[in-house]
C-alpha positions in Angstrom: 2.0 11.0 -47.9 4.5 12.0 -45.8 7.8 10.4 -46.1 10.2 10.2 -43.1 14.7 9.8 -43.8 16.3 8.1 -41.5 20.1 9.1 -41.2 22.7 6.9 -39.1 26.2 8.0 -37.9 27.8 5.1 -36.9 31.7 5.9 -35.8 33.6 2.9 -34.6 36.0 4.2 -31.9 36.6 2.5 -28.8 37.9 4.9 -25.6 37.7 2.7 -22.5 39.9 -0.2 -20.5 38.3 -3.5 -20.7 36.5 -5.2 -18.0 36.1 -8.5 -16.4 34.0 -11.3 -18.0 33.5 -13.0 -14.8 30.1 -13.9 -13.1 28.3 -11.5 -11.4 29.5 -11.9 -7.3 27.1 -14.5 -5.6 25.8 -12.5 -3.0 24.0 -10.6 -5.9 19.8 -10.5 -4.7 17.9 -12.7 -7.3 14.3 -13.6 -6.6 14.3 -17.1 -5.1 17.5 -16.8 -3.4 18.6 -17.4 0.0 21.1 -15.9 2.0 23.4 -16.9 5.2 24.3 -12.9 6.2 21.7 -11.9 9.3 19.1 -9.6 8.7 20.2 -6.1 9.4 20.8 -4.9 13.0 17.9 -2.7 14.9 19.4 0.8 14.8 19.4 2.5 17.8 15.9 4.7 16.7 14.4 7.9 18.1 10.7 7.5 17.1 7.9 8.0 18.9 5.6 4.9 18.6 3.1 6.4 21.0 0.3 7.1 19.0 0.2 3.5 17.9 -2.8 2.0 19.7 -5.9 0.3 19.5 -8.1 3.6 19.9 -6.2 5.3 17.1 -7.5 4.2 13.7 -7.8 4.5 10.6 -4.2 6.2 10.9 -2.8 4.7 7.6 -2.2 7.5 5.1 -5.8 8.9 6.4 -7.7 9.5 10.0 -11.3 10.1 10.5 -11.0 13.3 10.0 -9.3 13.0 6.6 -12.2 10.6 5.6 -14.4 13.2 6.6 -13.2 15.9 4.9 -12.3 13.9 1.5 -15.9 12.8 1.7 -17.1 16.0 2.0 -15.2 17.3 -1.0 -16.2 14.4 -3.1 -19.9 15.0 -2.3 -20.1 18.7 -2.9 -18.0 17.5 -6.6 -15.9 20.2 -6.1 -13.6 19.2 -8.0 -14.7 17.3 -11.2 -11.0 15.3 -11.4 -10.8 14.3 -8.2 -14.5 13.2 -8.2 -13.6 11.1 -11.5 -10.8 9.7 -9.3 -13.4 8.8 -6.5 -15.8 7.1 -9.1 -13.0 5.2 -10.7 -12.2 3.7 -7.6 -15.5 2.5 -6.9 -16.0 1.4 -10.5 -12.7 -1.3 -9.3 -14.4 -1.8 -6.5 -17.7 -2.9 -7.6 -16.8 -4.5 -10.6 -13.5 -6.2 -9.3 -13.1 -5.6 -5.3 -17.1 -6.9 -4.7 -16.0 -10.7 -6.4 -18.1 -12.9 -5.1 -15.2 -15.5 -5.8 -13.7 -17.3 -2.8 -10.1 -16.5 -2.4 -7.6 -19.8 -1.9 -4.1 -20.5 -1.6 -2.9 -21.8 -5.4 0.5 -21.5 -6.9 0.7 -20.1 -10.1 2.1 -22.0 -13.0 5.2 -21.6 -12.2 5.0 -23.5 -9.0 6.5 -20.6 -7.1 4.2 -17.7 -6.5 0.7 -16.8 -5.0 1.5 -13.5 -6.3 -2.2 -13.1 -8.4 -3.5 -14.1 -4.9 -2.2 -11.8 -3.2 -2.6 -9.0 -5.2 -6.4 -10.2 -5.6 -7.1 -10.0 -1.7 -5.2 -6.6 -1.8 -7.7 -5.1 -4.6 -10.5 -6.7 -3.1 -9.3 -5.5 0.8 -8.5 -2.0 0.2 -11.3 -0.6 -2.5 -13.8 -2.2 -0.1 -12.4 -0.6 2.6 -12.6 3.0 1.0 -16.2 2.2 -0.4 -17.2 1.4 3.3 -15.0 4.5 4.8 -16.4 7.3 1.9 -20.1 5.4 2.0 -20.8 3.6 5.3 -22.6 0.6 2.9 -22.0 -2.5 5.2 -21.9 -4.7 1.9 -18.3 -3.1 1.5 -17.4 -4.0 5.1 -19.0 -7.7 4.6 -17.3 -8.0 1.9 -13.4 -6.7 3.0 -13.9 -8.7 6.5 -15.0 -12.2 4.4 -11.6 -12.0 2.3 -9.5 -10.9 5.3 -10.8 -14.5 7.0 -10.4 -16.0 4.0 -6.8 -15.1 3.6 -5.5 -14.9 7.4 -6.7 -18.6 7.1 -4.4 -19.8 4.3 -1.7 -22.1 5.9 0.7 -19.4 4.9 1.5 -16.6 2.6 4.1 -18.5 0.6 7.4 -16.5 2.0 9.6 -19.4 1.2 9.2 -19.6 -2.0 8.5 -16.1 -2.9 8.7 -13.1 -0.4 7.0 -10.6 -2.3 3.5 -12.6 -2.0 3.8 -11.8 1.3 5.0 -8.0 0.7 1.4 -7.3 -0.8 -0.4 -9.9 1.1 0.7 -8.0 4.2 -0.7 -4.8 2.8 -3.9 -6.0 1.8 -5.0 -7.1 5.9 -3.0 -3.6 7.3 -5.6 -1.5 5.2 -8.6 -3.6 6.2 -7.2 -4.4 9.7 -6.3 -0.2 10.3 -9.3 1.5 8.0 -12.3 -1.1 9.1 -10.5 -1.6 12.8 -13.8 -0.1 14.6 -16.4 -2.1 12.7 -14.6 -5.1 12.3 -15.2 -8.1 14.6 -13.1 -8.4 17.5 -12.4 -12.4 16.4 -11.3 -11.2 12.9 -9.1 -8.5 14.7 -7.2 -10.9 16.6 -6.7 -13.2 13.2 -5.8 -10.4 11.3 -3.1 -9.8 13.8 -1.8 -13.5 14.4 -1.9 -13.7 10.8 0.2 -10.6 9.9 2.6 -11.8 12.9 2.8 -15.3 11.7 2.9 -15.0 8.0 4.9 -11.9 7.7 6.3 -10.7 10.5 8.0 -13.7 12.1 9.1 -14.8 8.4 10.8 -11.8 8.1 13.1 -12.7 10.9 13.9 -16.0 10.1 17.7 -15.8 9.8 18.1 -19.5 8.2 15.7 -18.8 4.5 14.0 -15.6 4.2 14.7 -14.4 0.7 17.3 -11.5 1.5 15.4 -8.7 0.8 16.8 -6.3 3.2 20.0 -6.6 0.7 18.2 -6.0 -2.5 18.2 -2.9 -4.3 15.5 -3.3 -6.3 11.6 -3.3 -6.3 11.8 -6.5 -4.0 13.5 -4.2 -0.9 10.5 -2.0 -1.6 7.9 -4.0 -2.0 8.6 -6.4 1.0 9.7 -3.7 3.2 6.6 -1.6 2.1 4.6 -4.1 2.7 6.1 -5.2 6.8 5.9 -1.8 7.4 2.3 -0.9 6.5 1.4 -4.3 8.6 3.4 -3.1 11.4 2.3 0.5 11.8 -1.5 -1.0 11.6 -1.4 -4.2 14.3 1.6 -2.0 16.5 -0.9 -2.3 19.7 -0.9 -6.1 19.2 2.7 -7.3 19.0 5.1 -3.9 19.7 8.4 -5.4 19.7 8.0 -7.4 16.6 6.2 -4.3 14.9 9.2 -2.0 15.9 11.7 -4.7 14.4 9.7 -4.3 11.3 9.7 -1.0 11.1 13.7 -0.1 12.4 15.5 -3.1 10.1 13.2 -1.2 6.9 14.9 2.6 8.2 17.9 0.5 7.9 17.4 -1.3 5.0 15.8 0.6 2.7 18.3 3.5 3.0 21.3 1.7 0.9 18.9 0.6 -2.2 17.3 4.2 -2.7 20.7 5.6 -2.8 21.7 2.6 -5.6 18.3 2.9 -7.3 17.8 6.4 -7.2 21.1 8.5 -7.2 21.9 10.8 -8.8 19.1 12.3 -10.7 16.3 9.9 -10.1 16.5 7.7 -13.0 15.5 3.8 -11.9 17.7 1.2 -13.2 15.4 -1.5 -14.1 12.6 1.0 -16.3 9.5 2.4 -16.3 7.4 -0.9 -15.2 9.0 -1.4 -12.6 9.3 2.2 -11.5 5.4 1.9 -11.6 5.4 -0.9 -9.2 8.3 -0.3 -6.9 8.1 3.1 -6.4 4.3 2.6 -5.7 5.7 0.8 -2.4 8.1 3.1 -2.2 6.0 6.0 -1.3 2.9 3.7 0.3 5.9 3.1 2.8 6.7 6.9 3.1 3.2 8.3 3.5 2.3 5.3 5.7 5.2 6.4 8.0 4.8 10.4 8.2 0.6 9.8 8.8 1.9 8.0 11.6 5.0 8.9 12.9 5.6 11.7 11.7 8.5 10.8 9.8 10.2 8.7 7.2 13.3 9.1 9.4 14.8 11.2 6.0 14.0 8.6 3.5 12.6 11.0 1.1 15.6 13.0 1.2 18.1 10.5 -0.5 19.7 12.4 -3.4 18.1 11.4 -6.6 14.9 10.8 -5.1 13.0 13.9 -5.3 13.5 14.0 -9.6 12.5 10.2 -10.2 8.5 11.2 -10.8 9.8 13.6 -13.2 12.0 11.3 -15.0 8.8 9.1 -15.2 6.9 11.4 -16.7 9.3 11.9 -19.7 9.0 8.0 -20.1 6.1 7.4 -22.0 6.3 8.7 -26.0 3.4 8.5 -28.0 0.5 6.2 -28.8 0.6 5.4 -24.8 4.2 3.7 -25.9 6.7 3.7 -22.8 10.6 3.9 -23.6 10.7 0.2 -22.8 14.4 -1.0 -21.4 15.2 -4.0 -19.5 11.8 -5.9 -18.3 9.2 -3.4 -19.1 6.3 -4.0 -21.4 5.8 -1.5 -24.4 2.3 0.1 -23.2 2.1 2.9 -20.7 0.5 2.1 -17.3 -0.4 4.6 -14.6 2.3 6.3 -12.4 0.1 5.9 -9.2 3.3 7.0 -7.1 3.0 10.5 -9.3 0.5 11.7 -6.8 3.0 11.1 -4.0 5.7 13.5 -5.4 3.0 16.3 -6.5 1.4 16.7 -2.9 5.3 16.4 -1.5 6.9 18.7 -3.8 3.4 20.3 -4.2 4.4 20.6 -7.9 0.6 19.2 -10.1 2.9 19.4 -13.3 4.0 16.1 -12.4 0.5 14.4 -13.3 0.3 16.2 -16.7 0.4 12.2 -18.2 -2.1 10.9 -15.1 -4.9 13.1 -15.6 -4.8 12.4 -19.5 -4.6 8.5 -18.4 -7.6 9.2 -15.7 -9.6 10.5 -18.3 -9.1 8.7 -20.8 -10.2 5.7 -18.1 -7.3 4.1 -18.2 -7.0 4.2 -14.5 -9.5 1.4 -13.7 -7.6 -1.2 -15.8 -3.7 0.3 -15.0 -1.6 -2.7 -13.6 -1.4 -1.1 -10.1 -5.1 -0.5 -9.4 -5.4 -2.4 -6.5 -3.5 0.5 -4.7 -5.3 3.3 -6.1 -7.5 4.0 -2.5 -3.7 5.4 -1.4 -3.3 8.4 -4.1 -6.8 9.4 -2.8 -4.7 10.5 0.5 -2.5 13.0 -2.0 -5.6 13.7 -4.5 -7.2 15.6 -1.3 -4.3 18.1 -0.9 -3.7 18.8 -5.2 -5.3 21.5 -7.6 -5.9 18.8 -10.0 -7.6 21.5 -12.3 -5.0 23.7 -13.6 -1.8 21.4 -14.7 0.1 22.2 -17.2 2.6 20.5 -19.6 6.1 19.9 -18.6 8.5 23.0 -19.8 11.7 20.9 -20.8 12.5 19.0 -23.7 15.3 17.2 -22.4 15.9 15.3 -19.4 18.6 13.3 -18.2 19.9 11.0 -15.6 23.3 9.1 -14.6 23.1 6.6 -11.8 23.8 2.7 -12.6 21.4 2.7 -15.6 21.8 6.6 -17.5 19.1 7.4 -19.8 17.8 10.8 -21.9 14.7 11.3 -23.1 13.6 14.1 -25.9 9.5 15.5 -26.3 10.2 18.1 -28.4 6.2 19.5 -27.9 4.6 17.3 -25.6 1.5 17.4 -27.3 1.5 13.8 -27.9 0.8 14.7 -31.8 1.9 14.0 -35.2 4.5 17.1 -35.1 5.7 15.7 -31.3 9.3 13.7 -31.6 10.0 11.4 -28.6 13.1 9.9 -28.2 14.7 7.6 -25.6 18.3 6.3 -25.2 19.8 3.8 -22.7 22.9 2.5 -21.1 24.3 1.6 -18.5 24.8 -2.8 -17.9 23.2 -5.9 -18.9 24.0 -7.3 -15.4 21.3 -5.2 -13.5 18.8 -6.4 -11.9 16.0 -7.2 -14.3 18.7 -5.7 -17.6 18.9 -6.9 -21.1 21.8 -6.6 -23.7 20.5 -3.2 -24.5 23.2 -0.8 -24.1 22.5 1.9 -26.7 19.4 0.8 -28.0 16.8 3.8 -29.0 13.6 3.9 -29.2 12.3 6.6 -31.4 8.4 8.4 -32.3 7.7 11.1 -35.5 4.7 11.6 -37.3 2.5 9.7 -34.7 4.4 6.4 -35.1 7.2 4.5 -33.1 10.0 3.8 -35.8 12.7 2.3 -33.4 11.4 0.0 -30.8 12.3 -2.5 -28.4 10.2 -6.3 -27.8 10.0 -5.2 -24.1 10.2 -8.0 -21.5 9.2 -11.9 -22.0 6.7 -13.4 -19.0 8.8 -14.8 -16.5 6.0 -17.6 -15.6 6.6 -20.2 -18.3 10.1 -19.0 -19.1 11.4 -19.5 -16.2 10.4 -23.6 -16.6 11.4 -23.5 -19.8 14.7 -22.5 -19.3 15.2 -24.7 -15.7 13.8 -27.7 -18.2 16.9 -26.7 -20.6 19.1 -26.7 -17.4 19.3 -22.9 -17.2 18.3 -20.3 -15.2 17.0 -17.0 -16.0 17.8 -15.0 -12.8 21.3 -16.1 -13.6 22.9 -13.0 -14.8 26.3 -14.5 -15.8 28.2 -13.9 -19.1 27.6 -17.5 -20.3 23.7 -17.6 -18.9 21.1 -19.4 -20.9 19.0 -15.8 -19.8 20.9 -14.3 -22.8 20.1 -16.8 -25.7 16.2 -15.6 -25.0 15.6 -13.3 -28.0 14.0 -10.8 -26.6 17.1 -10.6 -23.8 20.0 -10.7 -26.5 21.9 -7.9 -28.1 21.6 -8.7 -31.7 18.0 -8.4 -31.0 17.7 -4.4 -29.8 17.9 -1.5 -31.7 22.1 -0.8 -30.9 25.0 -2.4 -32.2 27.4 -5.6 -31.7 30.6 -6.6 -32.9 31.4 -9.6 -34.4 27.6 -11.1 -33.4 28.9 -11.4 -30.0 27.3 -11.1 -26.6 27.6 -7.5 -24.9 29.3 -7.9 -21.7 27.3 -8.2 -19.1 29.2 -6.2 -16.5 30.4 -3.8 -18.9 29.4 -0.4 -18.5 27.7 2.1 -21.2 28.1 5.6 -19.8 26.4 8.9 -20.4 29.1 11.3 -21.3 27.4 14.4 -22.9 23.7 15.5 -23.3 22.8 18.1 -26.1 20.3 20.3 -25.9 20.5 23.2 -28.8 18.1 25.1 -30.3 18.7 22.6 -33.4 20.1 19.6 -32.0 17.9 17.0 -28.8 20.0 14.3 -27.9 23.1 12.6 -26.4 26.7 10.3 -26.6 27.1 7.2 -24.8 29.7 5.3 -24.4 30.0 1.7 -25.2 33.5 1.0 -25.3 33.4 -1.5 -21.6 30.3 -3.3 -23.3 32.2 -4.3 -26.7 35.6 -4.3 -25.4 36.5 -8.2 -25.8 35.3 -7.5 -29.3 36.6 -4.1 -30.5 39.0 -1.3 -28.7 36.4 1.3 -28.3 32.8 2.3 -29.2 31.1 5.6 -28.6 27.2 6.4 -30.0 25.3 9.7 -30.3 21.8 9.9 -31.1 19.7 13.0 -31.7 17.2 14.6 -33.2 18.1 17.6 -35.9 16.0 20.8 -36.7 13.0 19.0 -35.4 13.2 16.8 -38.6 16.0 14.3 -38.8 16.9 11.6 -36.4 20.6 11.1 -36.8 22.4 8.2 -34.7 26.4 8.3 -34.7 28.5 5.5 -34.3 32.7 5.9 -34.0 34.0 2.4 -33.5 37.9 1.5 -33.2 38.7 -2.1 -33.7 41.1 -3.7 -31.8 45.1 -5.0 -33.0 44.3 -7.9 -33.0 41.4 -8.6 -34.7 38.7 -6.9 -37.2 35.1 -6.0 -35.9 32.7 -6.5 -37.8 29.9 -3.9 -37.1 26.4 -5.2 -36.9 23.7 -1.6 -36.9 20.4 -3.0 -36.0 17.2 -1.5 -35.7 13.9 -3.2 -34.5 10.9 -1.6 -35.9 7.1 -2.7 -36.4 7.2 -0.4 -40.1 7.2 -2.6 -43.3 10.9 -2.4 -45.0 12.3 -2.7 -47.9 15.8 -2.6 -48.7 17.3 -1.0 -51.6 20.4 -0.5 -53.2 20.9 2.9 -51.0 18.4 3.2 -48.7 16.1 1.2 -46.8 12.5 2.3 -47.4 9.7 1.4 -44.3 5.9 1.3 -44.4 4.1 2.3 -41.5 0.1 2.4 -43.0 0.5 6.0 -44.9 3.8 6.7 -43.1 6.5 6.4 -44.8 10.8 6.7 -44.1 14.0 6.7 -45.2 16.9 4.9 -43.6 20.4 5.7 -45.2 23.8 5.3 -43.7 27.2 6.2 -44.9 30.7 5.6 -43.3 34.4 5.9 -44.0 33.6 2.1 -44.3 31.1 1.5 -46.9 27.7 -0.7 -45.1 25.5 -3.0 -46.4 21.8 -2.9 -45.5 20.2 -6.1 -44.3 17.1 -7.2 -42.9 17.3 -10.0 -40.0 14.6 -12.3 -39.3 12.5 -11.7 -36.2 11.2 -15.3 -35.6 13.4 -17.6 -33.2 14.2 -21.5 -33.5 14.4 -21.6 -29.9 11.2 -23.2 -27.9 11.1 -20.9 -25.1 10.8 -17.7 -27.2 8.5 -15.8 -27.6 6.6 -15.2 -31.2 7.1 -11.6 -32.7 4.2 -10.6 -35.0 4.4 -7.6 -36.8 8.1 -6.5 -36.5 11.2 -6.6 -38.4 14.7 -6.0 -37.6 16.7 -3.9 -40.3 20.3 -2.0 -40.1 23.6 -2.6 -41.9 26.6 -5.0 -41.7 30.4 -3.2 -42.1 33.6 -4.6 -41.2 36.4 -2.5 -39.5 39.7 -4.2 -39.9 42.3 -4.6 -37.1 43.7 -1.3 -35.7 41.2 0.8 -37.5 38.4 3.5 -36.7 35.1 3.4 -38.5 32.7 6.5 -38.3 28.9 5.8 -39.6 26.4 8.3 -39.9 22.5 6.8 -40.6 20.1 8.9 -40.4 15.9 8.7 -40.3 14.1 11.5 -41.3 10.9 12.8 -43.5 11.1 12.6 -47.4 
């Protein structure tokens, strides 16, 4: 039986300045908020819209010639992986896209969204439009047209409550309209164009109550702009003034959002789950612009954007588990946007994880399967039969949410070890109080985990009933009472059992990339500055064997610092006098800690007393506590390694 010993080094030493504890700026974007500022003014544009005419369909992503070439390649089975991708899309279409149940306008349990309806419509219309273009079978045309008419007969697309619903619904109607333009009835074309104008364009132009996605620096900017741009490019000839307004406002407002989200290195503040969503709509918009106007107006040149697919490549650990910081679920899903990057930068190795998931049948049920047809436009240009593993073991990125990830050999087997370490701040979009936290996979098992997100659908209403607001990111918000979002319940340090400071930033100071050590050092001082003078954390894999965590904590002059060192784990713990034994099936790890102040081993419950918290079965929290006296510095080393 393989045993594994975990050694943590905690060095309590604070090296930063205190930051304000006040709530974030009132103009911060939150889903469901309104904004008094006017929409962006239309920039001076030099774009050529002359090809956006009624006789030039299809034009989004692929034109008629591109479809013909793709069909020939698939029919000839010249690329087994391309054919597999096509067959996967056809399978999704036949099993879900051809759903005979009528699409109806229905708010979800939050009484706020029709997002599920929009996504269902997109899956149906997009996959059926693709299936018709590739097979010529009229049943797909009929089904797509039926669903287009259904959603265009809705009273609205829920713009006042939740503009994301509009973004996805507009995408659905845009691709049905464009890809099936010459086969749709004139009545359907007119209805679709009018719906896009009334339910999408005019709502985005409403200065009084439109959700301020234009000024958001998160996935809302990408999804809403992406859907509106696709719709504007698809139906331009019907309402050129409004369509041009949508396109050029998107070009203006998307640029600053890209700079926040991807600069300087490509890591995404909201984590892997929202990368899969937001970046997919981002590249959809870029590809739509390039395929119709011949340019994305420099958006793809934003610093860091070209690197972001590599960031995503490193976000998956062993056993198909994400490094799931912030509001992200642990199970990995397809990163469909990677296909655009692989094509754009002629780098098929970015699809190393994607081909694995495709071959394993995971694409059919992936979270964004409604947009699967779009990637055929990129896959058609790639050699999918010669994709190699990444050559680098470590990836690091700074920016709003700095992260470092390590894969020791990229085999995803028992010999591969995976480490992810996070900095940043809780106050970021979809953020948790998880600065300094880490996930760790070794010997085929995840030892240090993150609980991940709790579904918003019921949590929003439960907190609201108690007078709270899930999207209030202020220091005293009830958001931070949610078990999975609080720092006490992450694999990080807490001081005096206090909350991390919402606006305190954990910065990446050093990456460690040598023949014997792989990891990084983060400065957590701002995160805990109301409780300690300074704090730094180093997490690294040593000699491809041990995980070592080193923390240095310096107490303030006015009070001592009780350090809580926590690791969340699915392994069953046994607390002994000199170690914690972690057992996961046949695998065993030893967690040992030492320090200049003696640590006391602890185990904490993962069961919350709050009625609104989700249960966490099969999970445990272990670690230690130690008290650093006022004005003193303590160092701690914790190790997890095989016996």
